[in-house]
N, C-alpha and C positions, 0 to 999 in steps of 0.2 A: 504494500500500500504506500502511496506517495504522500508526503506531508503537504498540507495546505500552506500556501504563502500568506502570511498575515499582513505584510506591508509591501508596498511597491519597492522595486529595486532601483528604479530610476525616476527622475522627475517627470520624464515624458510618460512613463507608465502610470504614474500617479494622476496626472492630468487626464489621461484617457479614461481612467476609472471613474473620475468625477463627471465626465461628460456623458458617460453611458447612462441613459435613463433606466430606472428600475421598471421591470415589467408590471403592468397594471395589476395582475393577480398578486404579485409580491407586495405591492403597495397596499392593496386591500387587506391582504393577510396581516400585514404589519400594523396598519392603522385603523382597522375596523372598530376595535373597542374604544379607541380615543374618539373617533368620529361619532360613534353611538353615544358616548358620554356627552359630547358637545351638543348633539341634537336634543338629548334629554334636558340638558341645562337650558337651552333655548326654549323648549316647550314649557318648562317650569316657569321661566321668566314671563312668557306670554300668558300663562295661566294666572300668575300673580297680578299682571296688569288687568286681566279680565275681572278677577275677583275684587280688585280695587275700584271697579266702576268703569274701567276702560279709559281711553284717552280720546281727546277730540281728533277726528280724522284730519284736522288741519294742522296738528302738531308736526312741525318740520322733522323732528327726530324720528317719529313713527314713519313718516313718508320715506326718509332715508333708509330705515331698516327694511321696509317693504321693497324698495328698489334693490337693496342688497340681496334679499331673499329671491327675488326674480332672477338675478344674475346667477345665484347658486343653482337654480333649476335649469338654466340655459346650458347647453352642451357645446358651445362654440369655443370654449377654452379661454385662457387668460382671465379667469374669474377673479383671482386675487388682485390683479391690476385694476380691473373694472370696479371692484368694491372699494379699493383704496381711493380711486378717483371720486367715487360717490361721496365719500366722507372727507375729502380734501378740499381745501380752499383753492380758489383760482389764485395764481401767483400775482402779487401786487408789488411793484417796485417800491412803493411807499409803506410797506408793511411795518417798518419800524415806527413810523409816525403814528400809524393806527393803534399800536399797542403802547405808545408813549416811551419808546426805546430809541429815541433819536440819538445817534452817536455824537460825541462832542465834535465841534468843528476843528479843523486843523489850524485855524488862525489863533494866534496867541490872544489871551484875554487882555483888554485894555488895562494899562497900569495907572493907578490913581496917584497923583502927585500931591 
């Protein structure tokens, strides 16, 4: 019987191992219980919302969550990226001003005499 290699013997071999995607069946075998737990956690959260009287359908957070759930059911791929974009702000060059984080100017402060 031959011994299994536990570590790559060269940098090139290590990179190719990372680039090779895991087979879908192997991913499901490895992650099924964790996925199941996350679904149960989501279901419990939605149950708590319902028991608490529900939320207004106009609540922006609930709208974002529903958009995310629709993406999860879509089989086009890139779900993580799409959901990240749903919950992300559009980049604004003036973001520091918006949050009151304006960096100090590079000009020296006036000296009082």
